[in-house]
C-alpha positions in Angstrom: 149.5 142.2 181.8 150.1 146.1 181.7 153.3 147.1 180.1 154.4 149.3 183.3 153.4 146.4 185.6 155.5 143.9 183.6 158.5 146.2 183.8 158.0 146.6 187.6 157.7 142.9 188.2 160.5 142.1 185.9 162.7 144.6 187.6 161.9 143.5 191.1 162.2 139.8 190.4 165.7 140.3 188.7 166.8 142.4 191.7 165.7 139.7 194.1 167.3 136.9 192.1 170.4 138.6 190.9 172.7 135.8 192.1 171.2 133.6 189.3 172.7 135.9 186.6 175.9 134.8 185.0 177.3 138.0 183.5 179.6 140.6 185.0 178.3 141.5 188.5 178.3 144.9 189.9 177.3 145.8 193.4 173.8 147.3 194.1 173.3 148.0 197.7 169.8 148.2 199.3 169.7 150.4 202.5 170.4 148.4 205.6 171.2 145.3 203.5 174.5 143.4 202.7 175.9 143.8 199.3 174.5 141.4 196.7 175.7 141.0 193.0 173.1 142.4 190.8 172.3 142.6 187.0 169.2 144.4 185.9 166.9 143.5 182.9 164.8 146.4 181.5 162.4 146.9 178.8 164.2 148.3 175.7 162.3 151.5 174.5 164.5 151.9 171.5 166.3 154.5 173.5 169.9 154.6 174.7 169.4 153.5 178.3 173.0 154.0 179.6 176.6 154.7 178.4 177.5 151.3 179.8 177.9 148.4 177.5 174.7 146.4 176.6 174.4 142.7 175.7 171.2 141.0 174.4 169.7 138.4 176.7 170.9 135.0 175.6 168.0 133.0 177.0 164.6 134.7 176.7 163.2 131.5 178.3 165.0 132.4 181.4 163.4 136.0 181.4 160.1 134.4 181.1 160.7 132.1 184.0 162.1 134.7 186.2 159.2 137.2 185.4 156.7 134.5 186.2 155.3 134.8 182.5 153.9 131.7 181.3 154.9 132.0 177.8 158.2 133.2 176.2 156.0 134.7 173.5 154.5 136.9 176.1 157.9 138.4 176.8 158.4 139.2 173.2 155.0 140.7 172.6 155.4 143.1 175.7 158.8 144.3 174.8 162.3 143.6 173.6 164.0 142.7 176.8 167.8 143.4 177.1 170.4 143.1 179.9 172.1 146.4 180.8 175.2 146.4 183.2 174.3 148.2 186.2 171.9 150.5 184.6 170.7 151.8 188.0 173.4 152.7 190.4 173.2 152.7 194.1 170.3 154.0 196.1 172.4 157.0 196.9 171.9 157.9 193.3 168.5 156.6 192.5 165.8 156.4 195.2 163.4 154.0 193.4 160.6 154.9 195.7 160.4 158.1 193.7 159.3 156.4 190.6 155.5 156.4 190.3 153.7 153.2 189.6 152.1 154.8 186.5 155.5 156.1 185.2 155.5 155.5 181.3 159.1 155.9 180.0 157.9 156.2 176.3 155.3 158.9 177.3 157.8 160.6 179.4 160.2 161.2 176.5 157.4 162.0 173.9 155.6 164.5 176.1 158.7 166.2 177.3 160.4 166.9 174.0 163.1 169.0 175.7 164.8 165.7 176.8 165.6 164.6 173.4 165.5 160.9 172.5 168.9 159.5 173.7 168.6 159.7 177.5 167.3 157.1 179.8 163.8 158.3 181.0 163.8 156.4 184.2 167.3 157.7 185.2 166.3 161.2 184.1 163.2 161.2 186.3 164.9 159.9 189.3 167.7 162.4 188.9 165.7 165.5 187.9 162.1 164.9 186.8 160.6 164.2 190.2 161.7 167.6 191.1 160.0 169.3 188.1 156.2 169.3 188.8 155.3 170.1 185.2 156.9 166.9 183.7 154.3 164.7 182.1 154.9 161.1 183.2 152.1 159.3 181.7 149.0 159.8 179.4 146.5 162.0 181.2 143.4 160.4 182.6 140.3 161.0 180.5 138.5 164.2 181.0 135.9 162.4 182.9 138.2 162.4 185.9 137.0 163.7 189.2 136.6 167.4 189.9 139.4 167.1 192.5 141.8 166.5 189.5 140.1 168.7 187.0 138.2 171.8 187.4 135.8 171.5 184.5 134.7 175.1 185.0 138.0 176.1 183.4 137.1 174.4 180.1 135.7 177.2 177.7 132.4 176.5 176.1 133.9 176.7 172.6 136.8 174.4 173.3 137.5 172.1 170.3 139.7 169.0 171.2 140.6 168.4 167.5 141.6 172.1 166.8 143.5 172.2 170.2 145.9 169.5 169.0 146.1 170.6 165.4 146.8 174.2 166.1 149.1 173.6 169.0 151.8 171.5 167.1 154.0 171.2 170.2 151.4 168.9 171.7 151.7 165.1 171.0 148.7 163.8 169.1 148.4 161.0 171.6 147.5 163.1 174.6 144.0 163.9 175.9 143.5 167.5 174.8 140.9 168.3 177.4 143.1 166.9 180.3 146.0 168.9 178.9 144.1 172.1 178.8 142.8 171.6 182.2 146.2 170.8 183.6 148.4 173.4 181.7 146.7 175.0 178.7 144.5 177.3 180.7 147.5 178.8 182.1 149.1 179.5 178.7 147.2 182.3 177.1 148.7 181.8 173.6 147.1 178.4 173.2 144.5 178.1 170.4 141.4 176.4 171.5 139.1 176.6 168.6 139.0 177.6 165.0 139.1 181.4 164.6 135.7 182.9 163.8 135.1 183.6 160.2 136.1 187.0 158.7 132.4 187.9 158.8 132.5 188.1 162.5 131.4 191.1 164.3 133.5 194.2 164.0 134.2 193.9 167.8 136.2 190.9 167.0 137.7 191.8 163.6 138.3 195.2 162.2 137.8 194.4 158.5 139.3 197.7 157.5 142.7 196.2 158.3 142.3 193.6 155.6 144.1 194.6 152.4 141.9 194.7 149.2 144.1 192.1 147.4 144.6 189.9 150.4 145.3 186.3 149.1 144.4 183.8 151.8 146.1 180.8 149.9 149.4 182.8 149.3 149.2 184.1 153.0 149.4 180.4 154.2 151.9 179.2 151.5 154.4 182.0 152.0 154.2 182.1 155.9 155.2 178.5 156.8 155.0 179.1 160.4 151.4 179.1 160.0 149.3 175.8 160.2 147.6 175.1 157.1 144.2 174.4 159.0 144.0 178.0 160.4 141.8 180.7 158.9 144.2 182.9 157.2 141.9 186.0 157.2 141.2 185.6 161.0 144.8 185.0 161.6 145.7 188.2 159.8 143.1 190.3 161.6 144.2 189.0 164.8 147.9 189.0 164.6 149.3 189.3 160.8 148.5 193.0 160.3 150.7 193.8 163.2 153.6 191.7 161.7 155.2 193.8 158.9 157.2 190.9 157.6 154.3 188.8 156.7 153.7 188.3 153.0 149.9 188.9 152.4 149.5 189.5 148.7 151.3 189.3 145.4 153.1 192.6 144.3 150.9 195.1 142.6 151.1 195.5 138.7 151.1 199.3 138.2 149.9 200.2 134.7 151.4 203.4 133.1 149.3 206.5 133.1 151.1 207.8 129.9 152.0 204.6 127.8 149.0 202.6 126.8 149.2 198.9 126.0 149.2 198.2 122.3 147.5 194.9 121.3 149.1 194.9 117.9 152.7 194.7 119.5 154.5 191.8 121.2 155.2 192.1 124.9 158.6 191.8 126.5 159.8 191.9 130.1 163.0 193.6 131.5 164.0 192.6 135.0 166.2 194.7 137.2 167.5 193.9 140.7 166.5 197.3 142.0 165.6 200.8 140.9 168.6 202.6 142.3 170.6 205.2 140.6 173.4 202.9 139.8 174.9 201.0 137.0 172.8 198.0 136.3 169.3 199.7 137.1 170.4 202.5 134.8 171.1 200.0 132.0 167.8 198.3 132.6 166.0 201.5 132.3 167.7 202.4 129.0 166.6 199.0 127.7 162.9 199.7 128.7 163.2 203.1 127.1 164.6 201.8 123.8 162.4 198.7 123.4 159.3 200.6 124.3 159.5 202.0 120.7 158.6 198.6 119.3 157.1 196.6 122.1 154.9 196.6 125.2 157.6 196.5 127.8 156.8 195.1 131.4 159.3 196.1 133.9 160.0 193.7 137.0 161.9 195.2 139.7 163.3 193.3 142.6 163.8 196.4 144.8 162.8 200.0 144.8 164.9 203.3 144.3 165.2 206.7 142.7 164.4 205.2 139.3 161.1 203.8 140.1 159.1 206.7 138.7 161.2 206.6 135.5 160.5 202.9 135.0 156.8 203.4 135.5 156.8 206.1 133.0 158.7 204.2 130.3 157.0 200.7 130.7 153.3 200.0 130.1 153.3 198.1 133.5 155.6 197.8 136.4 155.8 195.2 139.2 158.1 196.2 142.2 158.8 194.5 145.4 162.0 194.0 147.4 160.5 190.9 148.8 161.0 189.2 145.4 164.8 189.4 145.7 166.3 185.9 146.5 162.8 184.6 147.5 162.1 181.7 145.2 158.8 180.7 146.8 157.5 184.2 146.2 159.0 184.6 142.8 157.0 181.6 141.3 153.5 182.9 142.0 154.7 186.6 141.1 155.8 185.3 137.7 152.6 183.2 137.3 150.5 186.3 137.9 152.3 188.3 135.4 152.1 185.5 132.8 148.4 185.3 133.5 148.1 189.0 132.6 150.6 189.3 129.5 152.0 187.0 126.9 155.7 187.5 126.8 157.8 187.1 123.8 161.0 187.0 125.7 162.5 188.5 129.0 165.9 190.3 129.4 167.0 189.6 133.0 169.6 192.2 133.9 172.4 190.8 136.0 172.8 187.6 138.0 171.3 189.3 141.0 167.9 188.7 139.3 168.5 184.9 138.8 165.6 184.1 141.2 163.1 184.8 138.2 164.9 182.4 135.8 163.2 179.2 136.7 159.7 180.6 137.1 159.9 182.2 133.7 161.1 178.9 132.1 158.3 176.9 133.8 155.8 179.2 131.9 157.9 178.8 128.6 159.0 182.5 128.7 162.5 182.5 127.3 164.7 184.3 129.7 167.9 185.8 128.7 170.1 186.9 131.6 172.6 189.8 130.8 175.5 188.8 132.9 177.9 191.6 134.0 179.4 189.8 137.1 182.5 187.9 137.6 181.6 184.2 138.6 184.6 184.1 140.9 183.0 186.7 143.1 180.0 184.4 144.0 180.3 181.7 146.8 179.5 178.2 145.4 179.8 179.9 141.8 179.7 176.4 140.0 176.2 175.8 141.3 175.0 179.4 140.9 176.1 179.7 137.3 175.1 176.1 136.2 171.7 176.6 137.6 171.3 179.9 135.8 172.3 178.3 132.6 169.8 175.5 133.1 166.8 177.9 133.2 168.1 180.4 130.6 167.1 180.2 127.1 170.3 182.0 126.2 173.0 184.0 128.0 174.7 187.3 127.1 178.0 188.3 128.8 179.3 191.9 128.5 182.9 191.0 128.1 185.1 188.1 127.4 186.7 188.3 130.7 183.4 187.7 132.4 182.5 184.7 130.1 186.0 183.2 130.9 185.4 183.7 134.5 182.2 181.8 134.3 183.8 178.8 132.5 186.7 178.8 135.0 184.3 178.6 137.9 181.7 176.4 136.4 183.2 173.4 134.3 179.7 172.6 133.0 180.0 175.7 130.8 183.2 174.8 129.1 181.6 173.0 126.3 178.8 175.5 125.7 178.6 178.9 124.0 177.4 182.3 124.9 176.9 185.7 123.3 179.6 188.4 124.0 177.8 191.7 123.6 179.3 194.9 125.2 176.5 197.1 126.8 175.7 200.4 125.2 176.3 203.9 126.7 173.5 204.7 129.1 171.9 208.0 129.8 169.8 209.3 132.7 166.3 210.3 132.2 165.8 214.1 131.9 163.5 214.2 134.9 166.3 213.1 137.2 168.5 215.9 136.1 167.6 219.1 138.0 169.3 222.1 136.4 169.5 224.2 139.5 171.0 221.2 141.7 173.5 220.2 138.9 174.6 223.8 138.7 175.3 224.0 142.3 177.0 220.5 142.3 179.1 221.5 139.5 180.4 224.5 141.4 181.1 222.5 144.3 183.0 219.9 142.3 185.2 222.4 140.6 186.1 224.0 144.0 187.2 220.6 145.4 188.9 219.1 142.5 190.7 222.3 141.5 190.9 224.7 144.5 191.4 228.3 143.8 194.5 228.3 146.0 196.4 226.0 143.5 199.3 228.0 142.1 199.7 225.7 139.2 197.2 223.3 137.3 197.3 219.8 138.8 197.0 216.5 136.9 193.7 215.2 138.3 193.3 211.3 138.6 189.6 210.4 139.1 188.3 207.3 140.8 184.6 206.6 140.8 182.2 204.1 142.2 180.8 202.7 145.4 183.5 202.7 148.1 184.2 198.9 148.6 186.9 196.3 148.3 185.8 195.2 144.9 186.0 198.6 143.5 189.6 198.8 144.8 189.4 202.1 146.7 192.4 201.0 148.7 194.5 200.4 145.6 193.4 203.9 144.3 194.8 205.3 147.5 197.9 203.2 147.5 198.5 204.5 143.9 198.1 208.0 145.1 200.7 207.4 147.8 203.2 206.0 145.4 202.7 208.9 143.0 203.1 211.6 145.7 206.4 209.8 146.8 207.7 209.8 143.3 209.7 212.8 142.0 207.4 215.1 140.4 204.4 213.6 142.3 203.6 217.1 143.8 201.8 218.0 140.4 199.0 215.3 141.0 195.8 215.3 142.9 193.6 212.3 143.3 189.9 212.6 143.7 187.4 209.7 144.4 183.7 210.2 143.8 181.1 207.8 145.1 178.9 206.6 147.9 179.9 204.4 150.8 182.8 206.4 152.6 181.6 206.7 156.1 184.7 206.4 158.6 182.6 208.4 161.2 179.6 205.8 161.4 181.1 202.6 160.4 183.9 200.3 161.7 184.9 198.6 158.5 186.4 199.4 155.1 186.0 203.2 155.3 187.8 203.4 158.7 190.8 201.8 157.2 190.8 203.9 154.1 190.7 207.0 156.3 193.6 205.8 158.4 195.5 205.1 155.2 195.0 208.6 153.8 195.9 210.2 157.2 199.1 208.2 157.9 200.4 208.7 154.3 200.1 212.5 154.6 197.8 212.6 151.5 195.1 214.9 153.0 196.1 218.0 151.1 196.2 216.1 147.8 193.5 213.5 148.1 190.0 214.2 148.1 187.0 211.8 148.8 183.7 212.8 147.7 180.1 211.6 147.9 178.2 210.7 144.8 177.1 213.5 142.6 174.5 214.4 140.0 177.1 216.4 138.1 179.5 213.6 137.2 179.9 215.2 133.7 181.7 218.2 135.4 183.9 215.6 137.1 185.0 214.4 133.7 185.6 217.8 132.5 187.9 218.7 135.4 189.6 215.3 135.5 192.7 214.5 133.3 192.4 210.7 133.8 189.9 208.2 135.0 191.6 205.4 136.9 189.5 202.0 137.2 191.2 200.5 140.2 188.7 197.8 140.5 189.6 194.1 141.4 186.5 192.8 139.6 184.4 195.3 137.4 182.9 194.0 134.0 182.0 197.2 132.2 181.7 200.1 134.6 179.4 202.8 133.1 181.7 205.5 134.4 184.5 204.4 131.9 182.1 204.1 129.0 180.9 207.8 129.9 184.6 208.8 130.2 185.4 207.8 126.6 182.5 209.7 125.4 183.7 212.8 127.4 187.1 212.5 125.7 188.8 211.5 128.9 191.5 208.6 128.9 191.0 205.6 131.1 193.5 203.5 132.8 192.6 200.1 134.3 194.2 196.8 135.5 194.6 194.0 133.2 192.3 191.0 133.6 190.1 192.8 136.3 187.6 194.5 134.0 186.2 194.1 130.5 187.5 197.7 129.7 190.8 196.1 129.2 189.3 194.2 126.3 188.2 197.4 124.6 191.5 199.4 125.4 193.5 196.4 123.8 191.2 196.5 120.8 192.0 200.1 120.1 195.8 199.8 120.5 196.1 201.1 123.9 197.4 198.2 125.8 200.7 199.6 126.6 199.7 203.2 127.6 196.4 202.3 129.4 196.5 198.8 131.0 198.5 198.2 134.0 199.6 194.8 135.1 197.0 192.9 137.1 196.6 194.8 140.4 200.1 196.2 140.1 200.2 199.6 141.7 203.7 200.3 140.5 202.8 199.5 137.0 199.7 201.9 137.3 202.0 204.7 138.6 204.4 204.3 135.7 201.3 204.7 133.2 200.0 207.7 135.0 203.4 209.4 134.8 203.8 208.4 131.3 200.3 209.9 130.3 200.9 213.1 132.2 204.4 213.7 130.8 203.6 213.0 127.1 201.1 215.1 125.3 201.4 212.8 122.1 200.7 209.7 124.3 197.8 211.4 126.1 196.1 212.6 122.8 196.5 209.1 121.2 194.7 207.6 124.2 192.0 210.3 124.0 191.4 210.0 120.3 191.5 206.3 120.0 189.3 205.4 122.8 186.8 208.1 121.9 186.3 207.2 118.2 186.3 203.4 119.0 183.8 203.7 122.0 181.1 205.2 119.6 181.0 201.8 117.7 181.9 199.4 120.6 179.4 201.0 123.1 176.6 201.8 120.8 173.2 201.5 122.7 171.0 201.1 119.5 173.4 198.4 118.3 173.2 196.6 121.7 169.5 196.6 122.0 169.1 195.3 118.4 171.5 192.3 119.1 169.6 191.6 122.3 166.4 191.7 120.4 167.7 189.1 117.9 168.8 186.9 120.6 165.3 187.2 122.2 163.3 186.4 119.1 165.5 183.4 118.4 165.1 182.1 122.1 161.3 182.7 121.6 161.1 180.2 118.7 163.1 177.6 120.7 160.9 178.2 123.7 157.7 177.5 121.6 159.3 174.2 120.4 160.2 173.3 124.0 156.6 173.6 124.9 155.5 171.4 122.0 158.0 168.8 123.0 156.7 168.8 126.7 153.2 168.3 125.4 154.3 165.5 123.1 156.0 163.7 126.0 153.1 164.1 128.4 150.6 162.8 125.9 152.6 159.6 125.3 152.5 156.5 127.3 156.2 156.1 127.4 156.8 157.8 130.9 154.7 158.5 133.9 156.7 161.6 134.9 155.0 164.6 136.2 154.7 167.8 134.0 157.3 169.4 136.2 159.9 166.5 135.6 159.1 166.6 131.9 159.7 170.3 131.7 163.0 169.9 133.6 164.1 167.1 131.2 163.4 169.2 128.1 165.0 172.3 129.6 168.0 170.3 130.7 168.5 168.9 127.2 168.1 172.2 125.6 170.5 173.9 127.9 173.1 171.2 128.0 173.1 171.1 131.7 172.6 167.9 133.8 170.4 166.2 131.2 168.7 163.0 132.6 166.7 160.5 130.4 163.1 160.1 131.2 162.8 156.8 129.4 165.1 153.8 130.3 164.9 152.3 126.9 166.2 155.3 125.0 169.6 156.8 124.5 169.0 160.4 123.3 172.7 161.1 122.3 172.8 158.0 120.1 169.4 158.7 118.5 170.4 162.2 117.6 173.7 160.8 116.0 172.3 157.9 114.1 168.7 158.8 113.4 168.8 162.6 113.4 166.0 165.0 114.4 163.2 166.1 112.0 163.1 169.5 113.7 166.7 170.8 114.4 167.2 171.5 118.2 164.2 169.8 119.3 164.0 167.2 122.2 165.2 163.7 121.1 162.7 162.0 123.1 159.9 164.0 121.7 161.0 163.6 118.2 161.3 159.8 118.9 157.7 159.6 119.9 156.6 161.8 116.9 158.4 159.4 114.6 156.4 156.4 116.0 159.2 155.3 118.4 161.4 153.5 115.7 163.6 150.8 117.0 167.3 151.1 116.6 170.7 151.1 118.5 169.3 153.9 120.6 167.1 151.4 122.5 168.8 149.9 125.4 166.9 146.6 124.8 167.9 146.5 121.1 
């Protein structure tokens, strides 16, 4: 008996014999007939048939009898049968004559995916579907149907039924592809009906000049997940992809230096920067490349472009740059694999947490990665996961200040029992080619005119602020401090000047608008100047009397380090920047460190420095002399090099440990899982045992390791798997 036929017969029989049902009775009135109590039995299709309560049929034998089915087993074989209270309401709501005899509830839901899976297919059809001619109510007849139903002339000669289903994933695999095409597909021009021709097709079909020389078909499919794996990637690119600029078609190019040759007698290291803009972190990365290039082949990996790109390409033996790498883990893995196939890296310096996307790929290739962390962990959403994951894949970590390391431990409890290097960065310099004397001279004249206008009748005490205009840099606190200073007796002798990008009140509706309003309403216009970034920042240091770092979070801003070198005193908030650590170390806490984000405290310090030449000179002399040692770039690079070389030795041991474990028969874990296990143990983050009968902590404590720092399981294997209390079965 066909499933639909069984349903129809069962439905009709129970309607006719409704008086025999004993459960709650609700009226179901046939047109022109007296009301009779009715209870319906329907086939359960694993879907919610109604919002009414449902109870399972107590006596399946009764169902068999009513449905005139010979065997109870036949009922169970055909479907799960359940009683549904008044599933179908009155004929005013459902006209059962509208239900086609070949209606298939399961097909109706599957081949009309916009309906979801929780509705009653019969109720939906009677309410809506019968009005929607495009609804599929049953599997299409075979393509051999009569020409009245299917116009076979519509079927293309190259139509491939298998391809039609595979490359049109919205189609259910159980439908007849030919019937679907003849019914619907021929009207849908976007349908793929055959595999694209090979790229060797005639130029009329494919313009091969559109195909990039380094096009990677496998990469194209892997990194464009909306593409089906069975399509021809070359044909797709030539047909569509070349018009879609967001498609990833190849790995970033490795550009080899035209001025600096690779030296096979030297080791090779990598320096990673999140971009090549003319800003703090990229400038530091460039200085690292330039210093390390005297002893190593340096490869620069840039996750973004910018004005410093040319300088990186000149300083490094090779450069890979692509903004698509930033935060793109699937792309970072093959890019790092490509670099590792070309170079054998001793270690990698990963400058800032913004480059953390490369940490795991580097570790997977046993390249020891040392992130240089300048950021406050508290500034990151989900900072615990971000910083623990970074630690997991890092061979070592370097923080630029105690305050940033403490922030990391506060945000990520997993770090509390671990150690890190605290190494303040050195003073950076811009490459000579970025300093254009003519432009600098013009900029200098402009700055002097704005910072110290000729109309001034007396010399002002100029307080300088610098950096990108945003909330983190505390531009609003700087303005608030200016207001308080102006309102204090003697405040008319001060001028406040901020230099930096990001102040655009005329074109944005965010932070800048409120700053402009703050300046206007406070009446600061005459004694407050907001200037764009400049190539003549040294002139700003010369003209200023004090640099005020008003940042809420700012590890070691380069402007402060430059100011110390220029003999300009620096004021900052306590606990908001690593500069406070330095100022404390040279005896300037009382004069140059204001209470945390306390504007009143900052104003008091400003007046004290302006009113006391002795206090001012002490701040200048102490900070200038101490900064030469504290922010020594040669010392900084030398310390990073030692960290990198030590990490390199440990990475080599990790690789040997992974090989040892994989070659043993103690575990059937994959190479990836073994690598994760060894890295986890080495990092101290989320270490999970690979072997159930082995306790690594107890093994280290009671047996010890032949090679200090190696993986306990690998050592255990090399020692011949000695039995002891570290075995759970012992």
